[in-house]
Structures are given as C-alpha cells and as structure tokens.
N, C-alpha and C positions, 0 to 999 in steps of 0.2 A: 648152736652152728650160726657164724656170722654171716649175713646176706651181703653178697659181693657184686650184686646188679647195680644198674645204673639208679642214681637216686635223682629224683625229680627236685627242681629248686623252685618253691612257691613264689619266689621274688621275681623270676623271670617272666616278663610279659611278652605276649605274642603280638607281632606286628601286622600291618595290612599285607595282604598278599598283593601281587601285582594286578590281579584281576579285580580285586575290590576297589584298589586305588584308581583303575582306569573307569570303573562303574561311578565312583563319586565324582571325578573330573566330568564325565558325560552328562550325569545329573546337574551339575553346576552350569555346563554349557547350555544345556537345554533351558534351565530356568533363567539364564542370562538372556537367551534368544527370545524368550517370552517377554521378560520384564523390561528390557532396554527399549523397545519400540513404545511401550507403555510410558515409560519416563519421558521419552522425547515427545510422545503426544501431549503429556501434562505440561512440559516445558513451552511447548509451542502454543497451548491452549492459554497459559499464563502471559506469553508475549502478546497474543491476539487481544487479550484482555486489556493489557497496557497500552496496546496501540490504539483500541478504541477509546480508552481514557483520554489519552493525547488528543484524538481527534475531537472528542466530545468538549474538551477545553478550547481548542481552536475554534470550534463552533461558537461557542459562548462568546469568545473574544470578538470574532467576526460580527456577531449579531448585536453586541454591546457598541462596537464600532458603528454599525449602522444606525443604532438608536440615537447616537450622539451626531449623525450625519445626515440628517433629513431622510432616514430610511435608505441611504444609498449603501450598497455592498461596497466594501473596499475593492479600488482597483486592482487588477493582476499587477499593473507595473505602470509608472509615468514614463511617458517618452515615446518615441517610434520604434525602438528595438528593445526586445526582451534581453539582449546580450549587452546593450550598452546603457541600460538604465542604471540609475543609482538608488531607485526607491521601488521595490517590489513588495507585494502583498506580505510576506513574512516580517518585513521591518515596519510596514505599515500599521500592523496590529500588534507590535511588539509592546507598546504601553499598556495594553489590555492583558498581555500574557506574563510579562516580567520573568520569562524563562526562556531558555532555549533548548533545554532537554525534550520538551514536548513535541519539537518538530523532527524527532528522530524516531523512527520505528525500530523496536528492539530487535525484531526479526532481521532488518535489513544490516547485512554485515560488509557491503561492498564500500569501497573508497568513495565517500560521497563528496561532491562539490558543493560550494557555497552560492547561492543564487547572487547575481551581480548586485553590489551594494550591501550585501549581508555577510556576517562574520561567523555564521554557524551553518552547519549542513541542515539540509531539508528533504524529508523523504515522502512528503505528501504533495499531491498536485491539486490546485486550485482550478475550478471550472472557469476556463477562460470566456465563456459565453455569458457567465454571470459577472465576472470582475472586469474584463475588457481591459483597455488602455484609453490614454487621451490623446491618440494619433489624430491630428486635426485633419490628415488627408484620407482617412480611411480607418480600417480596423473595426473593433468591436468596442462598444461604449458599455460601461458597466451599468447594471440595472438596480431598481429599487425593489425592495421587499414587496409593495403591493402589486407589482408588475409580473411576479412568479404566480401563474395560475393555480400550479399544485405544488406548494413547498415541500410537503412531505413526500412527493414522487420525483423531485427534481434534485439531480447531483450537485453538491457543492465542492466536495473534496473526496479524493480517494487515495488509496495506497498507491505510490507512483514508482517506476513509470517505465514503461517499455515502449518498443518500436513494433508496431503491429505489422503482421505479415501474413498474406493470403496462404491458405492451405495449412496454417498452423492453429492450434488451440492457444488460447491466452497463456497456458502455463509454458508454452514453448516459445513464446515471444522473447525476443533478445532485450537486455537491457540497453537504455541509451547512455551513451558516455560522451563526453565533450573531447576535445582534442588532447587533452592532457590524461585521458584515461579515467576520469572521474565520472561518477554517477550523478547526473545534474537535472533530470526531469522534474520541474516544480510546477508545470502548467498542463492542464487537461484539454485536450481538443479532439474532435471526431478523427476517427481513424483514417479518412481520406483526406483530411486538411493537409495543404501544401506545407503548413509549419511543422508537420510531423517529421518532414524529410529534411528540412532546411535549417532547423534549430534544435540543438541538444535540449533546450528548455522546456520543449513541448513534447508531450507523449501521451501514452495510454496507461490505463490501470495496470496494476500488477497483483495477480492472486497469489500472494505470498503466504496467505495463511490457511493451510490445507486446502488449496485450490479454490479459495475465496479471497475477496479484498474487503476490507473494512470501508464502508461508505458513509460520508457524513452528508446528511441530506440538508436541503435548504431551510428547513423548519429547526435544525439544530439536533435531531435525532440521528442515532447511529444504527446501522443494520449491515451485518456482513452478506455479501451476495456474490454468486458466481458472475464473472465479468459478462457473459453472454446474456444476462438477465436485464442488463441497464445499458449496455454498451453494443453498438453495432459492429461486429467483428468482419474483418475481410472475408469475402465470399458468402456473407449471410445473404439469403435470396430475397427476404422480405422484412419489412418494418411496419409496425403498426402503431401509430398511423402512418400514411404514406408520406414520403418527404415533401415539405412544401416546395412550391416553385422556386428556383434558384438555391436550394439548398446545396450545402457543401457535400461532395462524395462521402459516403460513410456517415452521414448524419444519423444522430441517436436522439430520439425524442426525449430521453431522460435528462440529457444534457441541454435541452433547449428551455429557457425560462418560460416560453409561450405555450409549451405542451406538457412537458413532464412525461413519466413512464404511463402507459396506457393501462 
C-alpha cells in the first residue's frame, strides 16, 4: 500500500520566528548601550593623553626659551593690548616648537580663532601672571624662573577657556567667543579680573576632559585637576592662603608666582 500523507523535505530550513528575531535585536541593543559609553570613554582618555602630550611639549618649549632668555618666561604678548598685538606667546615660542598642531586640543571641536599675529588656532591659555606684557603704563610684567616660589604648584597653562559665572560649576561655564563667533581665549586670568569681561582673549580653565582640565605647571610637569582645586571659582567663600592686600577679586594662589597652591 502506498503512503499518501505529507512528505517532509529535509532540505527545507526553518527560519527565525518573530519573537526570536526581537530577542536578538534586544540583546544587540543592550550590548550597544553597554559598550558605546565604554568606547566613548576610551576615545576621550586617548584625547586627554594627547592633550597632555601637547602641553608637555609646550612646557618644554617655554622652559627652553627661558633658558635662552636669562631665565625669563616668555611674555604673554608685546604691546598694550592683547587684541592689537602682533606678537603673542604662541608665536614667541614657535621656533622651539616647529609645529602648529600641538596648540590644538583634540577634544576641542569649536570653531577656534587665531590669536593676534598668529596664523593657527590655540586651545590653551598661558598664565598672564607669569607671562604678563611690556605695557610701560601698567599691566603685569613677566617673571623669571627663580622668582616662582613653588614651581611645581604654580599654574603655567591650562585647557582654555571659559567665562566664569557665579552660581555655576566650571562644567557649566560658557565658552568665550569673539565678535565673529570664534573661540579665542588664550590667556588665563583670575575669575574676578576685569580682563575676563572686556576681552575675548582672557578666560578661565575649561574642564573638558571628564570634568577635569589638563594643567601644565611652572616646572614643566602635567597633572589633570578639577578646576576648583587650583582656581578660585565665583562664589567660593574662602581661599587659603588669604588674598594679599590689593589682590584682584577672585584671586587664586595657584596662579600667583609668589604663592602657588597651598
């Protein structure tokens, strides 16, 4: 007797059901949610390391300049105005650097303007109280290496540059832009300095590396810190040591060559 029932086809393959497909998609989504932040953190860690390398090279160039200049740190700029100068610190140390890429932090993605007299963007702010300028009618004069009492605790350069604001944490501070909408802060001053509000060239640190900023210290070493640990933020109720007589509002001892961080 011949069998007339359905005949199975061994070559026929069973596909995924809708539920199985949804489960696979859900697993992939969960893995992506877990791994993407890890990848982002790894990329940022690499950028932070590259930024620190940039600052280290800039610090070496500045100290080489100082050794060739009777131990005087390079001036922040020459002239009476940071906006009108044709010679600012990035150009002054350029012969010791021979590169423009190290003036750019890889994390900084804003449209960055060039300092006056400079043909390349700069994402780092040089401590104005170390560099100063040659304004004969006032301002701040640059200092010599022996006059910095605590070189390893005195800030030379930081990731720049923000406009400090009372009632906000440093991660909330707005960037400083010039009239053309370019990010231009390349000089570091106290948060209460009048220069902070009158010129786009002066600003505060920017904690763009996972809430920290890379700091180049006056002796040439690099250490990332939270801004509040070395910079007096608006609304901060105390500083240690106490501000000296006549100190600018918002005085931060870590920026002062005579003091350094306590």
